[in-house]
N, C-alpha and C positions, 0 to 999 in steps of 0.2 A: 234452420237454415242449412244450406249445402247438402240437403238430403234428396234433392231432385235432379242432381247432375247425372246425365247419361252420356256415355261414350259411344262414338261411332267409329267405324274402321276406315272411313274414307278421308280423314284429315289428321294432321299431326296433333298429338294429345295436348301439347302446350297451347296451341291455338284454340282448342275447344275450351280449355280452362280459362284462358283470357277472355273469350267471348262470353262465357258463362258469368264471370265476375263483372264484366262490363255491363251485362244485362241487369244484374242485381243493382249496380250503381245507378243506371239510368231509370230503373223503376222505383228508386228511392229505398230499396231494401237495405242498402248500405249507405250511410250518411257521410257527408263531408267530414274529414278529420278522424273518422272511425278507423281503429287499427284492424288490419286484416289478420287472420290467424297465422301463426308461425308456419313456415314452409313445411316442417315435418308434420305438424298437427293437421294442416289442410290436406297434405298428401294422404294421411290416414283416413280423413273424412271422405275424400273423393275416390279413394281406391286407386291412386296413381303414384308414380315415383316422385320423390322429392325434387329430382332434377327437372321434371316437367313443370312443377309448381314454380321453381326458381325462374325458369325460362318464361313462364306466363307473367310473373310479377315484373320481370324486366321489360316485357313487351307492353304491359299496362303503363309502366313509367314512360316508355318511348311514345306512347299514344296520348300521354297527358292525363291518364285516368288515376294515377297513383304516384306517391313519392315515398322515398325511403329515408328514415332518420337513422344514422349509423349507431348501432348498438341498441336500438329500440324496436325497429321493425318497419313494416310497410303500411302506409296509411292511404285512405281514399282521398283523392284530390278535393280540396275545399270548394273552389269556385264551381267546378263541374257538377259536383253533387248538389250544391245549393241551387244551381240553375235547373237541375233535373227535378228537384223537389218543388220548385216554384212554377214549373211549366204549365200546370193546370190552370193557373190564374189567367194566362194569356190565351187560353183555348177559345176558339170561336169558329163558326161555320159560315159558309157562303153558298149561294145557289149557283154553281158553276154552269148549269144549263142555261141560265139567263145571261151569262157572260161570254158564251161562245160566239165566235165570229161567223159570218155567213159562209165563209170558206170552210170552216171546221164542220158546220152543220151539213153542208153539201157533201163534204168528203165522207161523212158518216152515212148519209143517205145513199150515196153512190157506191158504197163499199160492198160489192157483191160477195167477196170472200167471207165477210163476216156473217152473211146470211146464207152461205152455201151449206150443202149437206155434209155433215161430218160422218164419213163412212169408215167402218171397221175393216180389218184385213180380209174378212170373209166376203165383203162386197166386191163385185167386179166393177171397177171404176174406169170409165173412158173419159174422165174429165181432164186429166193431166196431159199436157203436151211438153213436159220437161223431158230431158234426155234420160236414158236408162243408166243409172250410176254403175251398173255392173260392167259397162263398157269402158269406164274411165281409164283403167290402167294405172293403178296406184303406185307401182314401182317407178314409173317415169315422173309422176308428180312428186314423190318423195325425193327422188334424185335432183329434180329441178329446185326444190326448196332448199335442200342441204347445200347444193352447189352455190346458190345465190347468197345464202346466209354466210357461207365460208368466204365469199368475195367481199361483201359489204354489209354484214349483218347489223353492225352498230348504226350505220347510216339509215338502214331500212326501218329501224325501230324508232327513229326520230321523226320530226315533222318533215313533210315533203312539200311539193310545189302544187299550187292550184291547177296549173295547166296539165300536170301529170308527170310521170316518170319518164325521163328523156329517152332512155333506150327503147321503151315500149312505144313512145310516140314515133320514133324513127322507124321502128319495125312496122307499125300500122300504116304509116305513110307509104312505105314500100308495098305493103299488102294491098292497099287501095290502088296504087299504080298498076299492080299486076292484074287488077280487075278492069283496067282500061281507063281509069280516072286520071285526068290531067291535074296533077297536084302542084303545078308550078306556082300558082298564086293562092294556094290553099294552105290551111293550117289545121291543127287537130287538138282537141281538148279531151282529156280522159274524164269519164264520169263513172258514177257508181251504177252501172247498168243502163239499159235503154230508157227506163222510166225517168230517171233523174235527168238524162240528156234531153228528153222530150220536154220535160217540165222547164228546164233552163231555157231552151229555145223558145218555147211559148211565152215565157215570162219576159223575154227580150223583144218580142214583136209588138210594135205599136198597134193597138186595136182601132185603127182609123175607121174601118168598115164594120168591125165587130163580127166578122164572118170568116169561117174556114171551110174549105171544100175537102171532101174525102170520098173514098169508095163507100158504097152501101151494099152489104154490111162491112164492118171494119172491126179492128182490135178494140175490145171493150175497155181495156185500160186506157187506150188513147181517147176513147169517147169520154171517159170520166175526167181525164186531165183537160181536154178541150172545154168541157162544161165548167170545170172549176176555174178556168182562166177567163170565163165569161164570153166565149165564142158561140155564136149561132152556127150550128153545124148543118151543112148542106151535103147530102149524100148523093153520089152518082151510081146509078144501077150497074151491077156487074154482069158481064157476059162471059161466055166460056173462055175467051182469050183476054179478059181484062175488062176494065171499065168501059162503058158505052161512050164512044167518041161523039156520037150524035147528042146524047144527053149532056156530055161535057160542054160541047159547043153551045148548046141552047142555054145551059146554066150560066156560062161565062158571059153570054150576050145579055142575060137578064139582070145580073147584079154583079157587084164588085166584091172581091175577097182580099183579105190580108195575106193569106197563104193557102197552100194545099198540103194535105197529109196523105201520102200514098204508100202502099205496100205492094210493089210490083212483082215480087218473087215469093211463091208459095204463101200467098196472101192468107192472113188470119182474119176470118175463119174458113174461107172457101177453098184454100189450097191452090188457087188458080195462079198460073204464071202469065203475066201480061206479055203479049207477043211483041216482037221487035218493032213491027209496024206501028202498033198502038203506042209503044213507048216514044217513038219518034214523033208521032202525030200529037200525042198528049203534051209533050214538051213544046212543040211548035205552038199549039193553041194557048197553053199557059203563058208562054213567053210573049205571045202577041198581046195578051191582056195584062201583062206585067204582074203575074201571080207567082211568087217564089214557091218552091217545093221543099217540103220536109220529107225526105225519103227514109222509110224504115227498112233496113237491110235484113229483114226477118228471114231466117232459115235459108239464106242464099246458098249455103254450102251443101244442102241436102237435095242435090239434083240426082235423080236416078236414071234418067234417060234424056236424049236430045242434046243439042248443042248448048254451050254456055250463052246466056243472055246477059248483055251488059247492063249494069245498073243505070238508073236515070242520071246519076252523077257522072257517068261516063258519056252518056248521050249528050249531056250538056256541053261537052268539049271544054273549051277554054272559058266558057261563061261561068258566072258565079251565082246562078239562080237556084242552085240545089244545095240544101243542107242535108248531109247524109248522116244518119244515126245508126251505128253498128254495135253489135254485141255478139259474143259467142254463147250466150246463155242457153239457147235452145239446142245447142249441140255439144257444149263443152263447159262443165263446171259452173252451173248457175249460182252455186254457193260463193264463188269468187265474184263479187259484184263489181265487174269492170266492163264498161262500154266506152264508146267514143263518139264525138261529134266532129265531122269533117266539113269544112265550109270556107267561105271567103276569109282571107287572113284578118281583115279589119273586124269582121263579125266575131271571129274566134277570140280576138283580143278583148272584146267586150264581154263575151260569154265567160271568159276566164275570170273576170272581175265578179260576175254574177255567182259563179261557182265558189269563189273565195268568200264572198259574203254569206253564202248559205252553209257550206260544209267544210271550208278551208281546203280540203283536198280528199281525193279518194285514197283508200288505204295503200300506202307505198309498198307494204309487204305483199298485198294481193297483186298489185301491178307487177312487182318484180318477179313473183312466182310465175305469173302468166307469161311474162316476157321470156324467162329462162326456158320454160316449157316450149314456147313457140320457136325461139331462136335456135334450139337444138334439133329442130326438124320433127318434133313429135306430132304436130298437128296433121301433117300429111299422112303419117302412119295411122293415126287415130281415125281420120276421116275415111280412109279406105276400109277399115274394119267397121266403122259406124254405118257408112253408106250401105255396105253389103247386108248388115243385119237389119237396118231400118227398111231397106228396099224389100227384103224378104217378108218382113212384117207388114209392110204396106200392101204388097201383092196378096198376102194371106188374108188381110182384113178386107181388101177389095173383093176377093173371091167369096168370103163369108157374107158380105153385104149383098152381093148379087144372088147368092143362094137363098138367103133367108128374109131379107127386108123388102117390103113392097113400096120402095121409094119411087118418086116420079123423076127425080134428078139427083145425080151424084157428081160431086166435083172434088178435085184433089190431084194435082199433077206431081206431087212429091211431098217432102216434109214429114210431119209426124201426126197428121190427122186427115180425116175425110169430112166432107160436109154434105149432109143429106137433106133433100127437100121432099116433102110429101104434098099430096093434093091440097088445093085451097080449102080452107075450113078445118083442116086437121090441126089438132093441138098437141105439140110435143111436150108441153107442161103436163097435160093429162097423161100422155104416154109415160113421162118420167115417174108420175105417181104409181102407175101400174108396174113399171119395171123395178122401181125401188122396193115394192112389196115382195118382189122375187129376187132381190139382192143384186140389182144392176143399176148403175147410174151413168149419165152422160151430161153434156152441157147443152141446155136448150138454146136454140139459135137466136131467139128474140133479143137477147142482151147485146148482140153485135150490131143490131140495126139502128140507124140514126132517126128513123121515122116511125118507130113503134111497130114495124112490121116484123116478119120472120117468125110468126107464131107457129108455122108449119115446118120449121127447120131445126136441125140439131148438128152438133159437132161431135165427132168420135175421135178421141185421142188414143192411139194404140201403142205408143213408145214404151210404156212401162207395164204392159199387160202381156202375160204369157200366152202362147199359141192356143192352148186348150181353153183358157178362160176367154180369149178373144172369140173363139167359135161359140162357146156356151153363152156368153153375154149377148152376142149378136143374134143368136137363135132366139133368145128370150125377147129381145127388142122386136125382132121380126114377128114373133107370135102375138105379142101384145099390140103391135101396130096393125096387124091383120085383123085382130079381134075388134079393135076400135074402128077401123075402116069398114068392117062388116056390120057395125052397130050392135054387137053382142056384148 
């Protein structure tokens, strides 16, 4: 015994000794009431200092794994060791696959990330639309963290409020007001990113009709969550300036809906920005039919040209028919899981209770760090730098696509991706197989469609790909697409 102890350099020695002896106790190698070797003897056996062994014994006592008899030595705790030795008698197995809920089974079946391609660093990947972490500016982040911790560190490490960190709520209400939103009768709930906010809102909506309306194609994570909540999804065809008003009007006349989910700015996956005219007309039609809107404020800050277009929440004026879900995840620190839901005051009061029941609150430390970063003016400085770099990459990717890829339609007014459509009958899944063999991957577009279509489309995310690899990857996609189109 004690001859298989191995030291590592990444943890204090006494903790490694404590964990080693605790493992021996739990495996039954050391029995209850058994005397442990003297500290000097054990130090020699393990090749460590006596001080480290003494500290390990004290830690084992603190954890209830050992006790000391003055003048006699340290012993293994009786009750703990006896239970460890008896644990095999209570061992049994169950078939968890037969105990899973319909929700859990559906979540696994709809989990595209789990079935995605695991690409090595040598692969040119256009699958991500996350921000480029090299633009973050860590000095400002470190300063924001240290400043906030110096002001109220003890408070931030304790429990927070389900509704959110009050300074951040006040900041975000002002941020939304600067977008033109009338926040007079609105309130705001902090969430752990967009996905949790969307999930909370969907869970609070009564499925009287059991149907939800959205653009087609749309955000695949949203499709997954709408399906998990039991909604029948009706997709509205996208045109170059947003969803088809004609199709929207026809669909609203044909059936009733519990709500609509719309991504009007730099739409995922098409990158289209809905025109001001269509925003007003869509809101008029939805209001006439009494269909509330869940607006996804996706990538609103990544405008490279043209005038600011007001969100649907601003178009709604003093009305309360829009629930706006926002996040900085696609432009700023997605690792800090902070988003928000802005909506009718009474609705937010209910959503706060749903949030509390599910996760108590979003990390107060994360919220306070984001608040300090935003409140000291860092966002505007970061956005100027990020917009310039992403606009350059956007234009470079656009030029490469035009040069190499034989697409039939290309959309993307800004943001971090482009969406390509090929002639009918062309299969981008087959194209992906061919490009993967040459070290290039992208996101097939069919996963964004609500009706099983989109087999001839793909999304290209360029935010985290270097210029040279963008050109090389798009050249390979273009060559393979041309070969498949030519039937060779």
